[in-house]
C-alpha positions in Angstrom: 114.7 125.2 159.4 115.3 128.1 161.7 113.9 131.5 161.1 116.9 134.0 160.6 117.7 136.4 163.3 115.8 139.8 163.7 117.6 142.4 162.3 118.9 145.1 164.7 119.4 148.5 163.5 120.6 151.8 165.5 119.1 155.0 165.7 121.4 158.0 165.7 120.2 159.0 168.7 121.2 155.7 169.9 124.8 155.8 168.5 125.1 159.0 170.0 124.3 157.8 173.4 126.5 154.6 173.3 129.0 156.3 172.3 128.9 159.1 175.3 128.6 156.1 177.7 131.3 154.3 176.5 133.7 157.3 177.4 132.8 156.5 181.1 132.2 153.0 181.0 134.6 151.3 179.2 132.1 147.3 179.4 128.9 148.8 178.2 128.9 147.2 174.6 129.8 144.0 176.3 127.0 144.6 178.7 124.3 145.4 176.1 125.8 142.1 173.9 122.9 139.9 175.3 120.2 141.8 175.2 121.4 142.0 171.3 121.5 138.5 171.1 117.4 138.1 172.6 116.6 140.7 170.4 118.2 138.6 167.4 116.0 135.9 168.7 112.4 137.6 168.4 112.7 138.0 172.1 110.9 141.4 173.3 111.9 141.7 177.1 111.3 144.4 179.2 108.2 146.3 179.6 106.1 147.8 176.6 106.1 151.3 176.8 102.3 152.6 176.0 100.5 155.8 174.7 103.2 156.8 171.9 101.2 154.9 168.6 104.7 152.4 168.5 105.8 149.1 169.4 108.4 150.2 172.5 109.6 147.9 174.9 112.1 149.5 177.8 114.7 146.5 179.0 117.0 147.3 182.4 120.3 145.8 181.9 123.1 145.8 184.7 126.4 147.8 184.5 129.5 146.0 185.1 131.1 148.8 185.6 129.6 150.1 188.8 128.5 147.8 191.9 124.7 149.0 192.1 123.1 146.9 191.1 119.6 147.7 188.7 119.5 151.1 189.5 123.2 151.8 188.3 122.5 149.8 185.2 121.1 151.1 182.1 118.2 152.1 180.6 117.5 150.8 177.3 114.0 151.5 174.8 114.1 149.9 171.4 111.3 150.2 168.9 109.8 146.6 167.2 109.7 147.9 163.5 108.6 144.5 162.2 109.1 140.7 163.5 112.2 141.0 161.4 113.5 144.1 162.2 114.2 145.9 166.1 115.5 149.7 166.5 117.6 150.1 169.4 116.3 153.5 170.2 118.1 155.4 173.0 120.6 153.8 176.1 120.8 155.8 178.5 122.6 155.3 182.2 120.3 154.8 185.1 122.3 156.6 187.5 122.3 159.8 185.0 119.0 160.1 183.9 115.9 158.8 185.8 114.0 157.9 182.4 112.9 159.2 179.0 109.7 160.8 178.2 106.7 160.1 175.6 107.6 162.7 173.9 111.2 162.6 173.3 110.5 158.3 172.6 108.4 159.2 169.8 110.1 162.5 168.7 113.2 159.8 168.3 111.6 157.0 166.7 109.7 159.2 163.9 113.5 160.8 163.6 114.6 157.3 162.7 111.9 156.6 160.5 112.5 159.9 158.5 115.3 158.3 157.0 
């Protein structure tokens, strides 16, 4: 028997970020789809971010709207809330922003959990 897919949730920060990116990169949702599929299957691609008190991963995905390889791709940060629920915390363009601080990540997750 197959396990049910992992539920994918979105922080308010992620919703705002993707809306902003979609104005500039019209294929951002298509670029994100393979990652969402992996998460639904229970996979945790990317690198775990340590030291913030939550199970958080950072993964790079390519941006099909630019020809820059990974440096022009997106950084996506997701929080594994339970075995059956993952929260997409934020997404950013690697060409616009290098990284997100641990404090900022912690705030995004804590804001999500307050709901």
